[in-house]
VEXLUM-465541 format. One line per field, with one value per residue: residue number from 1; residue in three letters; x, y, z of N, C-alpha, C in turn. Coordinates in nm, 2 decimals. Example, Ala and Ser with C-alpha at 12.3 -4.5 7.8 and 13.67 -1.06 7.14 Angstrom:
# VEXLUM-465541
num = 1:2 .
residuo = ala:ser .
n_u = 1.32:1.28 .
n_v = -0.57:-0.22 .
n_w = 0.78:0.71 .
ca_u = 1.23:1.37 .
ca_v = -0.45:-0.11 .
ca_w = 0.78:0.71 .
c_u = 1.32:1.29 .
c_v = -0.33:0.00 .
c_w = 0.78:0.79 .
END
This chain:
# VEXLUM-465541
num = 1:2:3:4:5:6:7:8:9:10:11:12:13:14:15:16:17:18:19:20:21:22:23:24:25:26:27:28:29:30:31:32:33:34:35:36:37:38:39:40:41:42:43:44:45:46:47:48:49:50:51:52:53:54:55:56:57:58:59:60:61:62:63:64:65:66:67:68:69:70:71:72:73:74:75:76:77:78:79:80:81:82:83:84:85 .
residuo = met:arg:thr:cys:pro:lys:cys:asn:thr:arg:val:val:leu:his:met:ala:glu:ala:leu:glu:asp:glu:glu:glu:val:met:lys:ala:leu:ser:arg:arg:leu:met:glu:ile:pro:pro:asp:ala:ser:asp:leu:met:leu:asp:glu:ala:arg:glu:ile:ile:arg:gln:leu:ser:asn:leu:asn:leu:arg:trp:asn:ile:ala:ala:leu:asp:asp:phe:ile:gly:glu:arg:gln:arg:glu:leu:arg:val:gly:leu:arg:lys:asn .
n_u = 0.33:0.41:0.45:0.73:0.63:0.90:1.08:0.98:1.05:0.96:0.77:0.82:0.51:0.45:0.30:0.20:0.29:0.05:-0.10:-0.05:-0.14:-0.43:-0.47:-0.44:-0.62:-0.87:-0.86:-0.85:-1.13:-1.31:-1.29:-1.37:-1.60:-1.74:-1.72:-1.95:-2.19:-2.55:-2.79:-2.75:-2.67:-2.83:-2.64:-2.40:-2.48:-2.51:-2.26:-2.18:-2.28:-2.11:-1.84:-1.94:-2.00:-1.76:-1.61:-1.69:-1.63:-1.39:-1.36:-1.43:-1.18:-1.06:-1.21:-1.25:-1.44:-1.48:-1.51:-1.72:-1.92:-1.94:-1.95:-2.22:-2.31:-2.30:-2.43:-2.73:-2.72:-2.72:-2.92:-2.83:-2.85:-2.71:-2.82:-3.02:-3.28 .
n_v = 0.26:0.56:0.84:0.91:1.06:1.23:1.28:1.37:1.16:0.93:0.60:0.24:0.11:-0.14:-0.38:-0.46:-0.24:-0.07:-0.25:-0.20:0.05:0.03:-0.13:0.03:0.28:0.14:0.08:0.36:0.46:0.31:0.37:0.65:0.57:0.41:0.66:0.85:0.89:0.71:0.90:1.12:1.40:1.44:1.52:1.37:1.13:1.11:1.10:0.87:0.70:0.68:0.61:0.31:0.29:0.27:0.12:-0.14:-0.19:-0.19:-0.41:-0.57:-0.69:-0.77:-0.96:-0.98:-1.13:-1.01:-0.75:-0.70:-0.80:-0.55:-0.33:-0.43:-0.41:-0.14:-0.03:-0.13:0.01:0.30:0.36:0.30:0.32:0.18:0.31:0.60:0.71 .
n_w = -0.59:-0.44:-0.23:-0.03:0.28:0.41:0.22:0.01:-0.23:-0.47:-0.41:-0.40:-0.25:0.07:0.06:0.34:0.43:0.39:0.55:0.80:0.85:0.78:0.97:1.25:1.14:1.16:1.43:1.53:1.42:1.51:1.78:1.80:1.73:1.99:2.16:2.07:2.19:2.33:2.25:2.12:1.90:1.57:1.37:1.50:1.50:1.21:1.16:1.32:1.15:0.91:0.99:1.07:0.80:0.73:0.89:0.84:0.52:0.55:0.70:0.55:0.44:0.66:0.79:1.08:1.32:1.56:1.51:1.32:1.57:1.73:1.60:1.50:1.75:1.80:1.63:1.71:1.98:1.91:1.73:1.46:1.09:0.83:0.66:0.59:0.82 .
ca_u = 0.34:0.38:0.53:0.76:0.68:0.96:1.19:0.92:1.07:0.83:0.90:0.66:0.43:0.43:0.12:0.25:0.27:-0.05:-0.24:-0.03:-0.19:-0.53:-0.49:-0.41:-0.74:-0.94:-0.88:-0.88:-1.26:-1.31:-1.26:-1.44:-1.73:-1.70:-1.72:-2.08:-2.31:-2.71:-2.86:-2.64:-2.73:-2.83:-2.54:-2.29:-2.55:-2.46:-2.08:-2.19:-2.35:-2.01:-1.80:-1.97:-1.98:-1.58:-1.56:-1.75:-1.59:-1.23:-1.34:-1.40:-1.03:-0.97:-1.29:-1.29:-1.55:-1.54:-1.53:-1.85:-1.99:-1.92:-2.05:-2.37:-2.41:-2.31:-2.58:-2.80:-2.71:-2.69:-2.99:-2.85:-2.79:-2.64:-2.92:-3.08:-3.48 .
ca_v = 0.36:0.64:1.01:0.95:1.17:1.27:1.27:1.33:1.03:0.80:0.42:0.15:0.06:-0.30:-0.41:-0.47:-0.14:-0.07:-0.33:-0.14:0.21:0.02:-0.14:0.18:0.33:0.04:0.10:0.53:0.53:0.23:0.44:0.74:0.54:0.41:0.75:0.84:0.85:0.70:1.00:1.17:1.48:1.40:1.51:1.30:1.06:1.10:1.05:0.75:0.60:0.74:0.54:0.22:0.29:0.26:0.01:-0.26:-0.18:-0.24:-0.55:-0.70:-0.76:-0.84:-1.08:-0.97:-1.15:-0.94:-0.60:-0.74:-0.79:-0.42:-0.26:-0.46:-0.39:0.00:-0.02:-0.13:0.09:0.42:0.28:0.41:0.14:0.25:0.46:0.71:0.70 .
ca_w = -0.60:-0.33:-0.18:0.12:0.37:0.50:0.12:-0.12:-0.31:-0.51:-0.36:-0.35:-0.12:0.00:0.13:0.49:0.50:0.45:0.61:0.92:0.83:0.79:1.17:1.31:1.10:1.23:1.61:1.57:1.41:1.65:1.98:1.82:1.72:2.11:2.23:2.00:2.28:2.26:2.27:2.01:1.81:1.42:1.30:1.57:1.39:1.07:1.17:1.37:1.04:0.80:1.06:1.08:0.65:0.73:0.96:0.75:0.41:0.59:0.81:0.44:0.40:0.70:0.87:1.23:1.40:1.67:1.46:1.32:1.66:1.77:1.49:1.49:1.94:1.82:1.51:1.75:2.07:1.86:1.65:1.30:1.04:0.72:0.55:0.69:0.78 .
c_u = 0.34:0.50:0.64:0.76:0.72:1.04:1.10:0.97:0.96:0.87:0.75:0.61:0.39:0.33:0.14:0.20:0.13:-0.16:-0.17:-0.12:-0.33:-0.56:-0.53:-0.60:-0.87:-1.03:-0.92:-1.10:-1.33:-1.36:-1.35:-1.57:-1.78:-1.77:-1.85:-2.14:-2.48:-2.80:-2.78:-2.70:-2.71:-2.71:-2.39:-2.34:-2.54:-2.28:-2.09:-2.18:-2.22:-1.90:-1.84:-1.97:-1.80:-1.55:-1.58:-1.65:-1.43:-1.22:-1.39:-1.30:-1.00:-1.06:-1.29:-1.41:-1.60:-1.61:-1.71:-1.92:-2.03:-1.99:-2.13:-2.40:-2.35:-2.40:-2.71:-2.81:-2.73:-2.82:-3.00:-2.78:-2.72:-2.68:-3.02:-3.22:-3.52 .
c_v = 0.45:0.76:0.94:1.06:1.27:1.34:1.38:1.22:0.97:0.67:0.36:0.14:-0.07:-0.35:-0.44:-0.34:-0.05:-0.11:-0.27:-0.04:0.15:-0.01:0.00:0.29:0.26:0.07:0.25:0.51:0.43:0.29:0.55:0.70:0.50:0.56:0.87:0.85:0.83:0.83:1.15:1.27:1.40:1.40:1.38:1.16:0.99:1.01:0.88:0.63:0.57:0.61:0.39:0.16:0.18:0.12:-0.10:-0.28:-0.26:-0.34:-0.66:-0.76:-0.80:-0.93:-1.08:-1.02:-1.05:-0.79:-0.62:-0.75:-0.64:-0.36:-0.31:-0.41:-0.24:0.06:-0.01:-0.03:0.22:0.41:0.36:0.18:0.22:0.29:0.53:0.70:0.80 .
c_w = -0.50:-0.30:-0.07:0.18:0.42:0.34:0.01:-0.22:-0.39:-0.47:-0.34:-0.22:-0.10:0.08:0.31:0.60:0.51:0.54:0.80:0.92:0.85:0.96:1.22:1.31:1.15:1.39:1.63:1.55:1.51:1.80:1.94:1.84:1.86:2.22:2.21:2.14:2.23:2.21:2.19:1.98:1.66:1.37:1.36:1.43:1.32:1.09:1.25:1.18:0.89:0.90:1.04:0.92:0.66:0.78:0.88:0.69:0.45:0.67:0.67:0.43:0.49:0.82:0.98:1.27:1.47:1.67:1.40:1.44:1.73:1.67:1.50:1.62:1.86:1.73:1.62:1.87:2.01:1.79:1.53:1.24:0.96:0.64:0.66:0.67:0.72 .
END
């Protein structure tokens, strides 16, 4: 169940709706990750790590090979992993 954002009534959330939202979230996160330059500040690199973590978790459900490739490429370009050194 979830609350309708327009009328605040409790409604059943259909999986298709949730997946549509997830797809948009993945697109937005991917765009933000692309915007972070390799010479970014430590704060931005921390943000990149968090985005990579979120995208990796979302892709466990979707299993999109191109997204895995993109994540790996950005990790190499930014020289970041999921753990801080």
